[in-house]
N, CA, C and O atoms as a GROMACS GRO file, in nm:
protein
  560
    1MET      N    1  -6.390  19.058  10.264
    1MET     CA    2  -6.288  18.993  10.119
    1MET      C    3  -6.438  18.915  10.059
    1MET      O    4  -6.542  18.876  10.112
    2SER      N    5  -6.398  18.916   9.960
    2SER     CA    6  -6.480  18.916   9.864
    2SER      C    7  -6.516  18.780   9.817
    2SER      O    8  -6.445  18.712   9.744
    3PHE      N    9  -6.657  18.738   9.876
    3PHE     CA   10  -6.689  18.625   9.815
    3PHE      C   11  -6.735  18.568   9.637
    3PHE      O   12  -6.747  18.465   9.571
    4ILE      N   13  -6.750  18.751   9.621
    4ILE     CA   14  -6.839  18.661   9.456
    4ILE      C   15  -6.729  18.588   9.394
    4ILE      O   16  -6.738  18.466   9.383
    5PRO      N   17  -6.622  18.654   9.351
    5PRO     CA   18  -6.522  18.568   9.231
    5PRO      C   19  -6.561  18.391   9.265
    5PRO      O   20  -6.612  18.297   9.205
    6PHE      N   21  -6.496  18.420   9.407
    6PHE     CA   22  -6.462  18.249   9.450
    6PHE      C   23  -6.667  18.196   9.425
    6PHE      O   24  -6.675  18.078   9.391
    7LEU      N   25  -6.797  18.262   9.437
    7LEU     CA   26  -6.921  18.145   9.432
    7LEU      C   27  -6.959  18.170   9.236
    7LEU      O   28  -7.065  18.137   9.183
    8GLN      N   29  -6.826  18.244   9.153
    8GLN     CA   30  -6.897  18.260   9.058
    8GLN      C   31  -6.786  18.107   8.950
    8GLN      O   32  -6.845  18.033   8.872
    9ALA      N   33  -6.670  18.099   8.970
    9ALA     CA   34  -6.617  18.051   9.030
    9ALA      C   35  -6.660  17.972   8.986
    9ALA      O   36  -6.647  17.949   8.866
   10ALA      N   37  -6.753  17.878   9.094
   10ALA     CA   38  -6.736  17.746   9.210
   10ALA      C   39  -6.878  17.722   9.021
   10ALA      O   40  -6.879  17.613   8.962
   11GLY      N   41  -6.943  17.809   8.986
   11GLY     CA   42  -7.040  17.768   8.905
   11GLY      C   43  -7.083  17.738   8.736
   11GLY      O   44  -7.157  17.666   8.670
   12THR      N   45  -6.957  17.872   8.714
   12THR     CA   46  -6.899  17.804   8.596
   12THR      C   47  -6.823  17.700   8.607
   12THR      O   48  -6.806  17.656   8.493
   13ALA      N   49  -6.761  17.629   8.692
   13ALA     CA   50  -6.708  17.480   8.692
   13ALA      C   51  -6.802  17.392   8.683
   13ALA      O   52  -6.808  17.321   8.583
   14GLY      N   53  -6.906  17.378   8.801
   14GLY     CA   54  -7.024  17.362   8.793
   14GLY      C   55  -7.076  17.328   8.740
   14GLY      O   56  -7.168  17.264   8.793
   15SER      N   57  -7.074  17.332   8.613
   15SER     CA   58  -7.233  17.417   8.490
   15SER      C   59  -7.140  17.321   8.432
   15SER      O   60  -7.147  17.224   8.507
   16ALA      N   61  -7.073  17.301   8.358
   16ALA     CA   62  -6.961  17.236   8.300
   16ALA      C   63  -6.944  17.055   8.280
   16ALA      O   64  -6.911  16.977   8.190
   17SER      N   65  -6.996  17.044   8.450
   17SER     CA   66  -7.019  16.851   8.446
   17SER      C   67  -7.173  16.891   8.461
   17SER      O   68  -7.243  16.912   8.362
   18THR      N   69  -7.216  16.898   8.577
   18THR     CA   70  -7.386  16.899   8.557
   18THR      C   71  -7.442  16.823   8.399
   18THR      O   72  -7.531  16.738   8.394
   19THR      N   73  -7.381  16.866   8.302
   19THR     CA   74  -7.402  16.878   8.149
   19THR      C   75  -7.358  16.738   8.102
   19THR      O   76  -7.411  16.681   8.007
   20GLY      N   77  -7.288  16.703   8.152
   20GLY     CA   78  -7.247  16.621   8.142
   20GLY      C   79  -7.388  16.472   8.220
   20GLY      O   80  -7.467  16.387   8.177
   21ALA      N   81  -7.371  16.490   8.265
   21ALA     CA   82  -7.499  16.444   8.444
   21ALA      C   83  -7.599  16.463   8.390
   21ALA      O   84  -7.707  16.407   8.407
   22LEU      N   85  -7.562  16.565   8.301
   22LEU     CA   86  -7.752  16.552   8.306
   22LEU      C   87  -7.749  16.459   8.147
   22LEU      O   88  -7.639  16.405   8.162
   23THR      N   89  -7.766  16.442   8.101
   23THR     CA   90  -7.731  16.369   7.926
   23THR      C   91  -7.665  16.233   7.974
   23THR      O   92  -7.670  16.137   7.896
   24GLY      N   93  -7.619  16.224   8.063
   24GLY     CA   94  -7.592  16.080   8.147
   24GLY      C   95  -7.697  16.004   8.193
   24GLY      O   96  -7.708  15.884   8.167
   25THR      N   97  -7.796  16.087   8.280
   25THR     CA   98  -7.905  16.054   8.302
   25THR      C   99  -8.040  16.026   8.253
   25THR      O  100  -8.125  15.940   8.278
   26LEU      N  101  -8.030  16.161   8.147
   26LEU     CA  102  -8.115  16.136   8.027
   26LEU      C  103  -8.091  16.001   7.876
   26LEU      O  104  -8.154  15.956   7.781
   27LEU      N  105  -7.982  15.989   7.930
   27LEU     CA  106  -7.992  15.878   7.758
   27LEU      C  107  -8.013  15.792   7.792
   27LEU      O  108  -7.935  15.727   7.722
   28PRO      N  109  -8.081  15.692   7.875
   28PRO     CA  110  -8.058  15.548   7.900
   28PRO      C  111  -8.257  15.628   7.980
   28PRO      O  112  -8.313  15.519   7.972
   29PHE      N  113  -8.331  15.692   8.017
   29PHE     CA  114  -8.422  15.738   7.994
   29PHE      C  115  -8.518  15.718   7.847
   29PHE      O  116  -8.625  15.661   7.819
   30LEU      N  117  -8.406  15.805   7.765
   30LEU     CA  118  -8.474  15.834   7.605
   30LEU      C  119  -8.493  15.711   7.556
   30LEU      O  120  -8.596  15.662   7.509
   31LEU      N  121  -8.352  15.650   7.577
   31LEU     CA  122  -8.343  15.542   7.520
   31LEU      C  123  -8.469  15.357   7.530
   31LEU      O  124  -8.486  15.268   7.446
   32ILE      N  125  -8.529  15.379   7.678
   32ILE     CA  126  -8.599  15.330   7.736
   32ILE      C  127  -8.747  15.358   7.645
   32ILE      O  128  -8.814  15.277   7.581
   33ILE      N  129  -8.768  15.503   7.668
   33ILE     CA  130  -8.878  15.562   7.553
   33ILE      C  131  -8.890  15.447   7.413
   33ILE      O  132  -8.954  15.348   7.381
   34ILE      N  133  -8.794  15.525   7.365
   34ILE     CA  134  -8.749  15.506   7.229
   34ILE      C  135  -8.809  15.338   7.190
   34ILE      O  136  -8.901  15.314   7.112
   35ILE      N  137  -8.694  15.195   7.300
   35ILE     CA  138  -8.761  15.037   7.344
   35ILE      C  139  -8.855  15.114   7.309
   35ILE      O  140  -8.871  15.157   7.195
   36PHE      N  141  -8.957  15.146   7.452
   36PHE     CA  142  -9.091  15.092   7.430
   36PHE      C  143  -9.154  15.123   7.381
   36PHE      O  144  -9.263  15.090   7.429
   37TYR      N  145  -9.168  15.208   7.247
   37TYR     CA  146  -9.228  15.266   7.149
   37TYR      C  147  -9.247  15.219   7.091
   37TYR      O  148  -9.359  15.181   7.056
   38PHE      N  149  -9.049  15.172   7.009
   38PHE     CA  150  -9.088  15.041   6.867
   38PHE      C  151  -9.147  14.895   6.912
   38PHE      O  152  -9.219  14.827   6.840
   39PHE      N  153  -9.086  14.841   7.102
   39PHE     CA  154  -9.220  14.623   7.073
   39PHE      C  155  -9.298  14.708   7.147
   39PHE      O  156  -9.401  14.656   7.105
   40LEU      N  157  -9.354  14.823   7.245
   40LEU     CA  158  -9.541  14.856   7.228
   40LEU      C  159  -9.685  14.899   7.185
   40LEU      O  160  -9.802  14.865   7.166
   41ILE      N  161  -9.590  15.000   7.182
   41ILE     CA  162  -9.701  15.116   7.152
   41ILE      C  163  -9.706  15.056   7.008
   41ILE      O  164  -9.736  14.939   7.031
   42ARG      N  165  -9.696  15.067   6.902
   42ARG     CA  166  -9.651  15.083   6.768
   42ARG      C  167  -9.717  14.996   6.697
   42ARG      O  168  -9.798  14.979   6.605
   43PRO      N  169  -9.625  14.930   6.806
   43PRO     CA  170  -9.761  14.712   6.778
   43PRO      C  171  -9.906  14.712   6.826
   43PRO      O  172  -9.975  14.611   6.810
   44GLN      N  173  -9.954  14.824   6.885
   44GLN     CA  174 -10.123  14.812   6.934
   44GLN      C  175 -10.123  14.912   6.868
   44GLN      O  176 -10.239  14.952   6.862
   45ASN      N  177 -10.055  14.978   6.813
   45ASN     CA  178 -10.181  15.132   6.787
   45ASN      C  179 -10.166  14.973   6.592
   45ASN      O  180 -10.271  14.916   6.564
   46LYS      N  181 -10.106  14.958   6.551
   46LYS     CA  182 -10.094  14.911   6.449
   46LYS      C  183 -10.234  14.788   6.500
   46LYS      O  184 -10.332  14.804   6.427
   47LYS      N  185 -10.249  14.703   6.580
   47LYS     CA  186 -10.324  14.588   6.564
   47LYS      C  187 -10.464  14.668   6.655
   47LYS      O  188 -10.556  14.601   6.701
   48GLN      N  189 -10.456  14.806   6.667
   48GLN     CA  190 -10.614  14.863   6.692
   48GLN      C  191 -10.674  14.884   6.524
   48GLN      O  192 -10.763  14.858   6.443
   49LYS      N  193 -10.564  14.942   6.545
   49LYS     CA  194 -10.634  14.964   6.322
   49LYS      C  195 -10.642  14.880   6.228
   49LYS      O  196 -10.680  14.910   6.115
   50GLU      N  197 -10.610  14.768   6.263
   50GLU     CA  198 -10.723  14.656   6.208
   50GLU      C  199 -10.826  14.591   6.271
   50GLU      O  200 -10.878  14.506   6.198
   51THR      N  201 -10.849  14.595   6.325
   51THR     CA  202 -10.977  14.527   6.489
   51THR      C  203 -11.071  14.691   6.405
   51THR      O  204 -11.172  14.665   6.339
   52GLU      N  205 -11.026  14.848   6.416
   52GLU     CA  206 -11.129  14.900   6.362
   52GLU      C  207 -11.238  14.840   6.218
   52GLU      O  208 -11.355  14.816   6.187
   53LYS      N  209 -11.021  14.843   6.140
   53LYS     CA  210 -11.072  14.743   5.976
   53LYS      C  211 -11.216  14.666   6.008
   53LYS      O  212 -11.324  14.718   6.034
   54MET      N  213 -11.182  14.531   5.998
   54MET     CA  214 -11.221  14.517   6.057
   54MET      C  215 -11.383  14.504   6.077
   54MET      O  216 -11.470  14.452   6.007
   55LEU      N  217 -11.384  14.584   6.222
   55LEU     CA  218 -11.476  14.615   6.262
   55LEU      C  219 -11.662  14.640   6.147
   55LEU      O  220 -11.777  14.601   6.125
   56ALA      N  221 -11.530  14.752   6.111
   56ALA     CA  222 -11.635  14.836   6.008
   56ALA      C  223 -11.618  14.770   5.876
   56ALA      O  224 -11.606  14.831   5.770
   57ALA      N  225 -11.617  14.675   5.885
   57ALA     CA  226 -11.614  14.588   5.707
   57ALA      C  227 -11.702  14.471   5.742
   57ALA      O  228 -11.732  14.382   5.662
   58LEU      N  229 -11.756  14.481   5.910
   58LEU     CA  230 -11.825  14.367   5.882
   58LEU      C  231 -11.965  14.363   5.784
   58LEU      O  232 -12.037  14.462   5.774
   59LYS      N  233 -11.994  14.226   5.707
   59LYS     CA  234 -12.131  14.257   5.662
   59LYS      C  235 -12.237  14.136   5.685
   59LYS      O  236 -12.236  14.058   5.781
   60LYS      N  237 -12.328  14.136   5.577
   60LYS     CA  238 -12.457  14.044   5.646
   60LYS      C  239 -12.372  13.935   5.621
   60LYS      O  240 -12.276  13.968   5.551
   61GLY      N  241 -12.374  13.799   5.658
   61GLY     CA  242 -12.321  13.766   5.640
   61GLY      C  243 -12.176  13.643   5.644
   61GLY      O  244 -12.159  13.527   5.606
   62ASP      N  245 -12.120  13.716   5.692
   62ASP     CA  246 -12.043  13.688   5.754
   62ASP      C  247 -12.014  13.579   5.857
   62ASP      O  248 -12.108  13.544   5.929
   63LYS      N  249 -11.919  13.533   5.870
   63LYS     CA  250 -11.930  13.398   5.998
   63LYS      C  251 -11.840  13.468   6.118
   63LYS      O  252 -11.718  13.456   6.126
   64VAL      N  253 -11.897  13.518   6.182
   64VAL     CA  254 -11.772  13.592   6.276
   64VAL      C  255 -11.739  13.487   6.417
   64VAL      O  256 -11.804  13.383   6.425
   65ILE      N  257 -11.661  13.512   6.501
   65ILE     CA  258 -11.679  13.434   6.624
   65ILE      C  259 -11.660  13.602   6.760
   65ILE      O  260 -11.591  13.704   6.755
   66THR      N  261 -11.783  13.539   6.880
   66THR     CA  262 -11.732  13.671   6.948
   66THR      C  263 -11.621  13.690   7.072
   66THR      O  264 -11.539  13.602   7.098
   67ILE      N  265 -11.626  13.754   7.109
   67ILE     CA  266 -11.537  13.793   7.198
   67ILE      C  267 -11.518  13.664   7.258
   67ILE      O  268 -11.430  13.580   7.242
   68GLY      N  269 -11.638  13.667   7.346
   68GLY     CA  270 -11.731  13.540   7.480
   68GLY      C  271 -11.699  13.415   7.364
   68GLY      O  272 -11.711  13.308   7.425
   69GLY      N  273 -11.667  13.392   7.233
   69GLY     CA  274 -11.669  13.206   7.180
   69GLY      C  275 -11.825  13.220   7.169
   69GLY      O  276 -11.892  13.148   7.243
   70ILE      N  277 -11.857  13.263   7.125
   70ILE     CA  278 -12.067  13.218   7.038
   70ILE      C  279 -11.977  13.240   6.888
   70ILE      O  280 -11.925  13.339   6.836
   71HIS      N  281 -11.988  13.098   6.851
   71HIS     CA  282 -11.965  13.160   6.697
   71HIS      C  283 -12.092  13.129   6.650
   71HIS      O  284 -12.182  13.063   6.702
   72GLY      N  285 -12.083  13.212   6.501
   72GLY     CA  286 -12.296  13.281   6.423
   72GLY      C  287 -12.267  13.308   6.333
   72GLY      O  288 -12.145  13.316   6.316
   73THR      N  289 -12.352  13.336   6.225
   73THR     CA  290 -12.348  13.379   6.170
   73THR      C  291 -12.372  13.604   6.144
   73THR      O  292 -12.384  13.677   6.242
   74ILE      N  293 -12.373  13.629   6.075
   74ILE     CA  294 -12.376  13.829   6.115
   74ILE      C  295 -12.555  13.766   5.998
   74ILE      O  296 -12.552  13.696   5.897
   75SER      N  297 -12.715  13.841   6.082
   75SER     CA  298 -12.767  13.809   5.977
   75SER      C  299 -12.862  13.994   5.906
   75SER      O  300 -12.945  14.054   5.837
   76SER      N  301 -12.750  13.990   6.003
   76SER     CA  302 -12.825  14.217   6.003
   76SER      C  303 -12.716  14.264   6.054
   76SER      O  304 -12.704  14.231   6.172
   77VAL      N  305 -12.629  14.330   6.012
   77VAL     CA  306 -12.608  14.506   6.027
   77VAL      C  307 -12.693  14.663   6.085
   77VAL      O  308 -12.801  14.714   6.057
   78LYS      N  309 -12.596  14.694   6.164
   78LYS     CA  310 -12.732  14.814   6.242
   78LYS      C  311 -12.593  14.884   6.294
   78LYS      O  312 -12.496  14.810   6.307
   79GLU      N  313 -12.577  15.034   6.326
   79GLU     CA  314 -12.465  15.096   6.328
   79GLU      C  315 -12.361  15.068   6.477
   79GLU      O  316 -12.239  15.082   6.480
   80LYS      N  317 -12.418  15.041   6.551
   80LYS     CA  318 -12.350  15.013   6.652
   80LYS      C  319 -12.420  14.857   6.680
   80LYS      O  320 -12.344  14.806   6.763
   81THR      N  321 -12.472  14.811   6.666
   81THR     CA  322 -12.490  14.691   6.702
   81THR      C  323 -12.476  14.635   6.609
   81THR      O  324 -12.445  14.697   6.507
   82VAL      N  325 -12.494  14.468   6.607
   82VAL     CA  326 -12.426  14.309   6.563
   82VAL      C  327 -12.579  14.198   6.496
   82VAL      O  328 -12.522  14.130   6.581
   83ILE      N  329 -12.632  14.165   6.471
   83ILE     CA  330 -12.769  14.013   6.484
   83ILE      C  331 -12.703  13.916   6.452
   83ILE      O  332 -12.699  13.873   6.337
   84VAL      N  333 -12.658  13.879   6.523
   84VAL     CA  334 -12.571  13.731   6.523
   84VAL      C  335 -12.627  13.565   6.481
   84VAL      O  336 -12.629  13.466   6.555
   85LYS      N  337 -12.649  13.570   6.408
   85LYS     CA  338 -12.795  13.376   6.422
   85LYS      C  339 -12.659  13.275   6.461
   85LYS      O  340 -12.539  13.264   6.436
   86VAL      N  341 -12.765  13.213   6.536
   86VAL     CA  342 -12.664  13.140   6.620
   86VAL      C  343 -12.771  12.972   6.600
   86VAL      O  344 -12.779  12.983   6.478
   87ASP      N  345 -12.791  12.939   6.608
   87ASP     CA  346 -12.849  12.909   6.532
   87ASP      C  347 -13.013  12.903   6.446
   87ASP      O  348 -13.056  12.994   6.375
   88GLU      N  349 -13.075  12.786   6.473
   88GLU     CA  350 -13.177  12.810   6.313
   88GLU      C  351 -13.298  12.920   6.406
   88GLU      O  352 -13.359  12.993   6.329
   89ASN      N  353 -13.320  12.930   6.495
   89ASN     CA  354 -13.406  13.061   6.568
   89ASN      C  355 -13.391  13.128   6.661
   89ASN      O  356 -13.479  13.188   6.722
   90THR      N  357 -13.207  13.124   6.694
   90THR     CA  358 -13.154  13.180   6.743
   90THR      C  359 -13.076  13.331   6.785
   90THR      O  360 -12.968  13.335   6.845
   91LYS      N  361 -13.128  13.412   6.756
   91LYS     CA  362 -13.111  13.556   6.655
   91LYS      C  363 -12.983  13.653   6.866
   91LYS      O  364 -13.048  13.718   6.948
   92LEU      N  365 -12.897  13.640   6.876
   92LEU     CA  366 -12.811  13.743   6.938
   92LEU      C  367 -12.806  13.824   6.923
   92LEU      O  368 -12.790  13.804   6.802
   93GLU      N  369 -12.804  13.934   6.931
   93GLU     CA  370 -12.775  14.124   6.942
   93GLU      C  371 -12.601  14.089   6.996
   93GLU      O  372 -12.569  13.991   7.063
   94PHE      N  373 -12.497  14.209   6.941
   94PHE     CA  374 -12.340  14.221   7.028
   94PHE      C  375 -12.357  14.326   6.957
   94PHE      O  376 -12.426  14.355   6.860
   95ASN      N  377 -12.260  14.394   7.042
   95ASN     CA  378 -12.264  14.558   6.994
   95ASN      C  379 -12.057  14.546   6.945
   95ASN      O  380 -11.949  14.524   6.999
   96ARG      N  381 -12.123  14.580   6.798
   96ARG     CA  382 -11.978  14.556   6.729
   96ARG      C  383 -11.786  14.534   6.797
   96ARG      O  384 -11.690  14.471   6.754
   97SER      N  385 -11.802  14.597   6.882
   97SER     CA  386 -11.692  14.561   6.967
   97SER      C  387 -11.716  14.451   7.056
   97SER      O  388 -11.628  14.440   7.141
   98ALA      N  389 -11.795  14.379   7.061
   98ALA     CA  390 -11.792  14.186   7.102
   98ALA      C  391 -11.757  14.134   6.970
   98ALA      O  392 -11.716  14.018   6.981
   99ILE      N  393 -11.759  14.172   6.862
   99ILE     CA  394 -11.691  14.044   6.764
   99ILE      C  395 -11.548  14.033   6.761
   99ILE      O  396 -11.472  14.088   6.682
  100ALA      N  397 -11.531  13.985   6.820
  100ALA     CA  398 -11.365  13.933   6.850
  100ALA      C  399 -11.334  13.901   6.689
  100ALA      O  400 -11.282  13.995   6.629
  101SER      N  401 -11.362  13.778   6.609
  101SER     CA  402 -11.333  13.795   6.482
  101SER      C  403 -11.454  13.711   6.377
  101SER      O  404 -11.567  13.662   6.379
  102VAL      N  405 -11.287  13.745   6.255
  102VAL     CA  406 -11.462  13.768   6.182
  102VAL      C  407 -11.352  13.615   6.050
  102VAL      O  408 -11.235  13.635   6.014
  103GLU      N  409 -11.406  13.527   6.021
  103GLU     CA  410 -11.338  13.375   5.954
  103GLU      C  411 -11.351  13.372   5.887
  103GLU      O  412 -11.456  13.419   5.843
  104LYS      N  413 -11.287  13.333   5.830
  104LYS     CA  414 -11.317  13.312   5.654
  104LYS      C  415 -11.323  13.198   5.586
  104LYS      O  416 -11.291  13.083   5.618
  105THR      N  417 -11.393  13.266   5.436
  105THR     CA  418 -11.468  13.242   5.318
  105THR      C  419 -11.345  13.091   5.296
  105THR      O  420 -11.226  13.092   5.325
  106ASP      N  421 -11.406  13.002   5.252
  106ASP     CA  422 -11.304  12.852   5.151
  106ASP      C  423 -11.255  12.939   5.009
  106ASP      O  424 -11.158  12.902   4.943
  107ALA      N  425 -11.320  13.032   4.981
  107ALA     CA  426 -11.288  13.127   4.882
  107ALA      C  427 -11.168  13.213   4.921
  107ALA      O  428 -11.075  13.233   4.844
  108GLU      N  429 -11.176  13.270   5.065
  108GLU     CA  430 -11.048  13.344   5.059
  108GLU      C  431 -10.963  13.261   5.111
  108GLU      O  432 -10.847  13.280   5.074
  109LYS      N  433 -10.990  13.127   5.225
  109LYS     CA  434 -10.903  13.075   5.255
  109LYS      C  435 -10.814  13.066   5.105
  109LYS      O  436 -10.725  13.151   5.106
  110ALA      N  437 -10.818  12.971   4.955
  110ALA     CA  438 -10.731  12.932   4.917
  110ALA      C  439 -10.702  13.073   4.785
  110ALA      O  440 -10.718  13.012   4.680
  111LYS      N  441 -10.680  13.170   4.761
  111LYS     CA  442 -10.697  13.297   4.706
  111LYS      C  443 -10.586  13.313   4.770
  111LYS      O  444 -10.486  13.282   4.705
  112GLU      N  445 -10.549  13.392   4.995
  112GLU     CA  446 -10.455  13.396   5.048
  112GLU      C  447 -10.366  13.220   5.008
  112GLU      O  448 -10.259  13.245   4.952
  113ALA      N  449 -10.375  13.152   5.015
  113ALA     CA  450 -10.235  13.062   4.950
  113ALA      C  451 -10.217  13.032   4.843
  113ALA      O  452 -10.113  12.996   4.788
  114GLU      N  453 -10.337  13.048   4.797
  114GLU     CA  454 -10.155  13.063   4.589
  114GLU      C  455 -10.159  13.212   4.618
  114GLU      O  456 -10.163  13.247   4.499
  115GLU      N  457 -10.161  13.313   4.676
  115GLU     CA  458 -10.092  13.463   4.733
  115GLU      C  459  -9.929  13.413   4.753
  115GLU      O  460  -9.842  13.429   4.667
  116LYS      N  461  -9.911  13.352   4.877
  116LYS     CA  462  -9.810  13.325   4.968
  116LYS      C  463  -9.794  13.193   4.857
  116LYS      O  464  -9.688  13.143   4.895
  117SER      N  465  -9.820  13.149   4.794
  117SER     CA  466  -9.771  13.008   4.700
  117SER      C  467  -9.648  13.125   4.556
  117SER      O  468  -9.534  13.108   4.511
  118LYS      N  469  -9.732  13.209   4.538
  118LYS     CA  470  -9.696  13.305   4.431
  118LYS      C  471  -9.596  13.334   4.432
  118LYS      O  472  -9.513  13.322   4.342
  119LYS      N  473  -9.576  13.422   4.640
  119LYS     CA  474  -9.414  13.503   4.676
  119LYS      C  475  -9.345  13.309   4.671
  119LYS      O  476  -9.265  13.251   4.597
  120GLY      N  477  -9.368  13.298   4.704
  120GLY     CA  478  -9.307  13.187   4.747
  120GLY      C  479  -9.242  13.152   4.643
  120GLY      O  480  -9.132  13.108   4.678
  121LYS      N  481  -9.264  13.147   4.473
  121LYS     CA  482  -9.260  13.118   4.428
  121LYS      C  483  -9.110  13.268   4.403
  121LYS      O  484  -9.022  13.334   4.458
  122LYS      N  485  -9.143  13.255   4.347
  122LYS     CA  486  -9.142  13.365   4.324
  122LYS      C  487  -9.011  13.452   4.443
  122LYS      O  488  -8.932  13.543   4.419
  123SER      N  489  -9.027  13.403   4.522
  123SER     CA  490  -8.843  13.410   4.635
  123SER      C  491  -8.822  13.393   4.565
  123SER      O  492  -8.782  13.478   4.486
  124SER      N  493  -8.835  13.236   4.532
  124SER     CA  494  -8.690  13.123   4.553
  124SER      C  495  -8.706  13.134   4.447
  124SER      O  496  -8.584  13.121   4.439
  125GLU      N  497  -8.747  13.151   4.316
  125GLU     CA  498  -8.670  13.235   4.255
  125GLU      C  499  -8.605  13.306   4.167
  125GLU      O  500  -8.578  13.263   4.055
  126THR      N  501  -8.565  13.451   4.218
  126THR     CA  502  -8.487  13.514   4.325
  126THR      C  503  -8.374  13.450   4.351
  126THR      O  504  -8.284  13.411   4.277
  127ALA      N  505  -8.390  13.445   4.457
  127ALA     CA  506  -8.278  13.319   4.526
  127ALA      C  507  -8.180  13.202   4.418
  127ALA      O  508  -8.057  13.211   4.414
  128ASP      N  509  -8.274  13.079   4.321
  128ASP     CA  510  -8.242  13.031   4.216
  128ASP      C  511  -8.168  13.106   4.131
  128ASP      O  512  -8.069  13.046   4.090
  129ALA      N  513  -8.193  13.301   4.058
  129ALA     CA  514  -8.091  13.369   3.952
  129ALA      C  515  -8.023  13.302   3.981
  129ALA      O  516  -8.018  13.183   3.949
  130PRO      N  517  -7.960  13.353   4.042
  130PRO     CA  518  -7.727  13.356   4.091
  130PRO      C  519  -7.706  13.182   4.107
  130PRO      O  520  -7.608  13.127   4.057
  131ALA      N  521  -7.792  13.122   4.168
  131ALA     CA  522  -7.731  13.000   4.166
  131ALA      C  523  -7.708  12.985   4.018
  131ALA      O  524  -7.593  12.950   3.989
  132GLU      N  525  -7.816  13.009   3.884
  132GLU     CA  526  -7.839  12.999   3.747
  132GLU      C  527  -7.728  12.968   3.685
  132GLU      O  528  -7.663  12.875   3.636
  133ALA      N  529  -7.730  13.147   3.719
  133ALA     CA  530  -7.568  13.203   3.651
  133ALA      C  531  -7.516  13.144   3.671
  133ALA      O  532  -7.450  13.091   3.581
  134GLU      N  533  -7.498  13.090   3.857
  134GLU     CA  534  -7.330  13.036   3.834
  134GLU      C  535  -7.282  12.951   3.747
  134GLU      O  536  -7.206  12.968   3.652
  135LYS      N  537  -7.357  12.819   3.804
  135LYS     CA  538  -7.400  12.788   3.702
  135LYS      C  539  -7.305  12.736   3.556
  135LYS      O  540  -7.198  12.675   3.548
  136ALA      N  541  -7.399  12.792   3.448
  136ALA     CA  542  -7.414  12.888   3.329
  136ALA      C  543  -7.276  12.951   3.293
  136ALA      O  544  -7.252  12.990   3.178
  137GLU      N  545  -7.171  12.960   3.410
  137GLU     CA  546  -7.098  13.039   3.423
  137GLU      C  547  -6.966  12.900   3.365
  137GLU      O  548  -6.897  12.869   3.267
  138GLU      N  549  -7.020  12.828   3.594
  138GLU     CA  550  -6.932  12.702   3.517
  138GLU      C  551  -6.950  12.584   3.367
  138GLU      O  552  -6.870  12.496   3.335
  139ASN      N  553  -7.040  12.610   3.318
  139ASN     CA  554  -7.075  12.510   3.145
  139ASN      C  555  -7.003  12.575   3.083
  139ASN      O  556  -6.932  12.505   3.011
  140LYS      N  557  -6.977  12.722   3.071
  140LYS     CA  558  -6.845  12.802   2.952
  140LYS      C  559  -6.744  12.738   2.995
  140LYS      O  560  -6.632  12.757   2.946
   0.00000   0.00000   0.00000
């Protein structure tokens, strides 16, 4: 009795079903990986790049807040550290990575508010344009 044709027939029948099962099990894993990328990894990378830009742009006179919550003004910048003036006679040296954020000056805040208002006007103008066109057609 020959078992070889029997084994070959079983092998070919099983390969078609394992391909379907394989894609059925891999598809959810691939979807989870894609979701993790778009909801966790990508935003974290963007935030890290913004932080690196902020730390690279530190300059004398910037008002900063450290990770520990200390507020001060940068009095000098070194390669890996910054010296923050906390009080009239108190200066502290921090690693650049210890700076959590840079406070914006009044001029920068005003500029951002102006840009937001311009964007708001543009979006309201574009939103009002179809309504104004309809009113003009109705008046005709």
